[in-house]
C-alpha positions in Angstrom: 0.2 0.0 -0.1 1.4 3.3 -1.0 2.0 6.3 1.5 -0.7 8.1 -0.5 -3.1 5.5 0.1 -2.3 5.2 3.6 -2.8 8.6 4.5 -6.1 8.6 2.5 -7.2 5.7 4.3 -6.4 7.4 7.8 -8.0 10.7 6.6 -11.4 8.8 6.0 -11.1 6.6 9.1 -10.7 9.7 11.2 -13.3 11.6 9.5 -15.9 8.8 10.2 -14.9 8.4 13.4 -15.0 12.2 14.3 -18.6 11.8 12.8 -19.4 8.9 15.6 -18.4 11.4 18.5 -19.6 9.9 21.9 -20.2 6.6 20.4 -18.3 5.4 23.4 -18.3 7.1 27.1 -15.4 5.1 28.5 -11.8 5.3 27.6 -10.6 1.6 26.3 -7.1 0.7 27.5 -5.4 -2.9 26.7 -2.1 -4.4 26.5 0.6 -5.7 29.0 -0.3 -7.6 32.1 2.8 -5.8 33.7 1.5 -2.0 33.0 -1.9 -3.0 34.1 -1.8 -2.3 37.9 -0.2 1.1 37.0 -2.9 2.3 34.5 -5.5 0.6 36.7 -4.2 3.0 39.3 -4.4 5.6 37.1 -8.0 4.9 35.9 -9.1 4.7 39.4 -7.5 8.2 40.1 -9.0 9.7 37.1 -12.7 8.5 37.9 -12.5 9.8 41.5 -11.3 13.1 40.5 -13.7 13.9 37.4 -16.8 11.7 38.4 -16.6 10.5 35.1 -16.7 6.7 34.3 -13.3 4.8 34.8 -11.4 3.7 31.8 -12.0 0.3 31.0 -8.6 -1.3 31.2 -8.0 -5.0 30.1 -5.0 -7.1 30.4 -4.3 -8.8 26.9 -0.5 -8.9 26.8 1.5 -6.8 25.0 1.3 -8.2 21.7 -2.3 -9.0 21.6 -2.7 -5.3 22.9 -1.1 -4.2 19.8 -3.1 -6.5 17.4 -6.4 -5.0 18.6 -5.0 -1.2 19.0 -3.8 -1.4 15.5 -7.1 -2.8 14.2 -8.4 0.6 13.1 -9.5 4.1 14.1 -13.2 4.3 15.9 -15.1 3.7 19.1 -14.6 -0.3 18.1 -10.9 0.0 18.8 -9.0 0.9 21.8 -7.8 4.4 22.6 -4.4 3.3 24.4 -2.0 0.1 24.6 0.1 -0.7 27.4 3.5 -2.2 26.5 6.4 -3.8 28.3 8.5 -3.5 25.5 8.9 -0.8 22.5 6.3 -1.3 19.7 7.8 -3.3 16.9 8.4 -2.1 13.3 5.9 -5.0 12.1 3.2 -3.5 14.6 3.7 0.2 13.4 3.1 -1.4 9.9 -0.1 -3.2 11.1 -1.4 0.0 12.4 -0.4 1.9 9.4 -2.1 -0.6 7.1 -5.3 0.2 8.9 -5.0 3.8 9.0 -3.5 4.1 12.6 -0.7 6.3 11.6 -0.7 9.2 14.4 0.5 7.2 17.6 2.3 9.0 20.7 4.6 6.8 22.9 5.0 7.5 26.6 7.9 5.8 28.6 6.4 5.8 32.0 9.3 4.1 34.2 11.3 0.9 34.5 10.5 -2.7 35.5 12.8 -5.7 36.5 12.0 -9.3 35.4 11.6 -11.4 38.6 12.4 -15.1 39.0 10.1 -15.6 42.0 9.3 -18.3 44.5 7.5 -18.8 47.6 9.0 -17.3 50.7 9.3 -20.8 52.1 11.8 -22.1 49.3 15.2 -22.1 49.3 17.4 -19.1 48.1 18.5 -18.9 44.6 21.3 -17.1 42.6 20.9 -17.6 38.9 23.0 -16.8 35.9 21.3 -15.9 32.4 23.1 -18.9 31.0 22.1 -21.2 33.8 18.3 -20.0 33.1 18.9 -20.7 29.3 20.3 -24.0 29.9 17.4 -24.7 32.1 14.8 -23.2 29.5 16.1 -23.7 26.2 14.4 -26.3 24.1 17.5 -27.3 22.3 21.2 -26.9 23.2 24.3 -26.7 21.2 26.0 -30.3 21.0 29.5 -28.7 20.7 29.8 -30.2 17.0 27.8 -27.6 15.0 24.4 -29.2 15.7 21.7 -29.2 18.8 20.2 -31.7 21.3 17.0 -31.8 23.0 17.5 -30.4 26.6 17.7 -33.1 28.9 18.0 -31.3 32.4 15.3 -32.2 34.8 16.8 -30.7 37.9 18.6 -27.5 38.7 21.4 -29.4 39.9 21.9 -31.1 36.2 22.9 -27.6 35.1 25.2 -26.9 38.0 25.9 -28.9 41.0 25.6 -25.8 43.3 22.0 -25.4 42.3 19.3 -27.2 44.2 18.4 -30.9 43.5 14.8 -30.0 42.8 12.9 -30.3 39.6 13.0 -27.4 37.2 9.3 -26.2 37.1 9.2 -22.5 35.8 5.8 -20.8 35.3 6.2 -17.9 32.6 4.3 -15.8 30.1 2.9 -17.2 26.6 4.6 -15.7 23.3 1.8 -13.0 22.9 3.1 -11.2 26.4 5.9 -8.5 26.2 7.5 -10.2 29.3 8.1 -13.3 27.1 9.8 -11.0 24.6 12.0 -9.2 27.4 12.9 -12.4 28.9 14.0 -13.9 25.5 15.8 -10.8 24.7 17.3 -10.2 28.2 18.1 -13.5 29.4 17.7 -16.4 26.8 19.5 -14.5 24.0 22.5 -13.4 26.6 22.5 -17.0 27.7 22.9 -18.5 24.3 25.5 -16.1 23.0 27.8 -17.8 25.4 27.3 -21.4 24.1 30.3 -22.9 22.0 29.7 -22.3 18.2 26.9 -19.5 18.7 29.2 -16.7 17.5 29.7 -18.4 14.3 26.3 -19.5 13.8 25.0 -15.8 14.4 27.3 -14.7 11.4 26.6 -17.6 9.2 22.6 -17.9 9.9 21.3 -15.2 12.2 17.7 -16.5 11.3 18.6 -19.8 12.7 20.5 -18.6 15.5 17.8 -16.5 16.7 15.3 -19.5 16.5 17.3 -21.8 18.5 18.2 -19.2 21.0 14.3 -18.2 21.7 12.8 -21.6 21.6 11.5 -22.5 25.0 11.2 -26.2 26.3 7.9 -28.0 25.7 8.5 -31.3 27.4 7.4 -30.1 30.9 9.8 -27.8 32.9 8.6 -24.6 31.4 4.7 -24.3 31.6 3.1 -21.1 30.0 0.8 -19.7 32.4 -1.2 -17.1 30.3 -1.5 -13.5 30.5 -2.9 -13.2 34.1 0.6 -13.1 36.5 -1.8 -13.4 39.7 -2.3 -17.3 38.5 1.3 -17.4 38.8 1.6 -16.6 42.1 -1.2 -18.9 43.1 0.9 -21.8 41.4 4.0 -20.8 43.6 2.3 -20.9 46.8 1.0 -24.3 45.8 4.4 -25.7 44.7 7.4 -24.4 46.7 9.7 -25.9 44.3 8.6 -23.9 41.3 9.6 -20.4 40.0 7.7 -17.9 38.3 8.6 -15.3 35.7 6.7 -11.8 35.9 7.4 -8.1 36.2 8.6 -6.7 39.7 5.5 -5.0 40.5 3.6 -8.5 41.3 6.7 -9.5 43.4 6.2 -6.3 45.1 2.6 -6.6 45.6 3.0 -10.0 46.8 6.1 -9.6 48.8 4.6 -11.4 52.1 4.2 -14.4 49.9 7.0 -14.6 47.5 10.7 -13.7 47.3 12.9 -13.0 44.3 16.0 -15.0 43.2 19.4 -13.1 42.7 20.3 -12.9 39.2 24.3 -13.0 38.5 24.6 -12.0 42.6 22.1 -8.9 42.4 18.6 -8.7 44.4 16.0 -7.4 42.4 14.9 -4.1 44.2 13.5 -0.6 43.0 17.2 0.5 43.5 19.1 -2.1 41.4 16.3 -1.6 38.7 16.7 2.1 38.7 20.5 2.1 38.7 20.9 -0.3 36.2 22.7 -3.1 38.3 20.0 -5.6 38.3 20.7 -7.8 34.9 17.2 -8.1 33.6 15.4 -4.8 33.5 13.4 -2.8 31.0 11.4 0.2 30.2 7.5 0.3 30.3 5.3 2.3 28.0 1.8 3.1 26.9 1.0 4.2 23.1 -2.1 6.6 22.6 -4.0 7.1 19.4 -4.0 10.6 18.7 -7.0 10.4 16.3 -9.1 9.6 19.6 -8.0 12.4 21.4 -11.1 15.1 20.7 -13.4 12.2 20.1 -13.5 10.0 23.2 -14.8 11.8 26.1 -12.2 12.6 28.8 -9.4 11.1 26.8 -7.1 14.2 27.2 -8.0 14.7 30.9 -7.1 11.0 31.5 -3.5 11.5 29.7 -2.8 14.2 31.9 -3.6 12.1 34.9 -1.5 9.2 33.8 1.6 11.1 33.3 1.2 13.8 36.1 3.8 13.8 38.9 1.2 12.5 41.3 1.3 9.3 39.0 4.9 9.0 37.9 6.8 10.8 40.4 9.0 9.5 43.4 6.3 9.2 45.6 3.9 8.6 43.2 1.0 6.1 43.4 2.4 4.0 40.4 5.6 3.8 42.3 3.4 2.8 45.3 2.3 0.0 43.4 6.2 -1.2 42.2 7.0 0.9 39.3 10.5 2.0 39.3 10.2 6.0 38.5 12.0 7.6 35.7 14.3 10.7 36.4 12.5 14.1 37.0 13.9 15.2 33.6 12.5 11.9 31.6 9.2 12.2 33.5 8.9 15.8 32.0 9.9 14.6 28.6 7.2 12.0 28.6 4.5 14.8 29.9 5.6 17.1 27.3 5.4 14.6 24.6 1.8 13.2 25.6 0.7 16.7 25.8 1.8 17.7 22.5 0.8 14.5 20.9 4.1 14.2 19.6 3.9 11.5 16.7 6.0 8.1 17.0 8.7 8.4 14.4 10.5 5.0 13.7 
């Protein structure tokens, strides 16, 4: 589709939407389960202060959120998509193909990916390489090929680790948390294996495929987009660990604890200063064609990017968000207020 046709499609969609003003009286937000509690907090604050209906916030996963967000312009499509990673080029193209060509990106803070377990479980200190060896579907055989991962217990990977079964509850492929885990942990651990540097040079597609493919033989269990279900499963199985954002560990710190990663404990401080090895930025994306049509959207955006929300003592921080610096918070606030168009 040419740029001219894309622009025409966007103008037609915007005009049709403008003619359908007030077809929906609640703001609609989809996306990341990690960002969900922060935007839910903003929705509650907005409703309390304005007296207007609270935005509907759905936890669909980052990838699932972008799929519906990029589906088109109009009351049938979400206004905001939360994300635990930056939007992909393929998702920008999907948006553009459906006339969604004016989007603003808002970075709201940072999150650490936690490897969590029940408080009664033994302490663990894991490296990225150990996690890769525990969870990869296949491992290099040292001869240029790959073999199925046969490790059953953590001690099979390293005798210093517990002699307990590898049972890891984690997010599905549609989740931004899964994307981040693959990028920050699996790829990092995979790159250290013999022969992988040569494979990356020779066949990067194959390299990415084998580094990112997770086990399907039992030790890794996809637990869906609801991180609260992982919390419940960890309480039920003291040997299991779960992968999710720091906010869920923070909210359940009376029940759960986090493993150290390469000797570093997960905390707001270690995420903010970059010493915790698996941390990431968090975002939301707003569809600018909806600003003047969906009642209250502009006011909600002001609330969600306010100092009361994102500041060092803000209510999102109280729920586990690691805040941006004051300078970066102001940059986010200005970008959202000015409807700065995403350019990639």
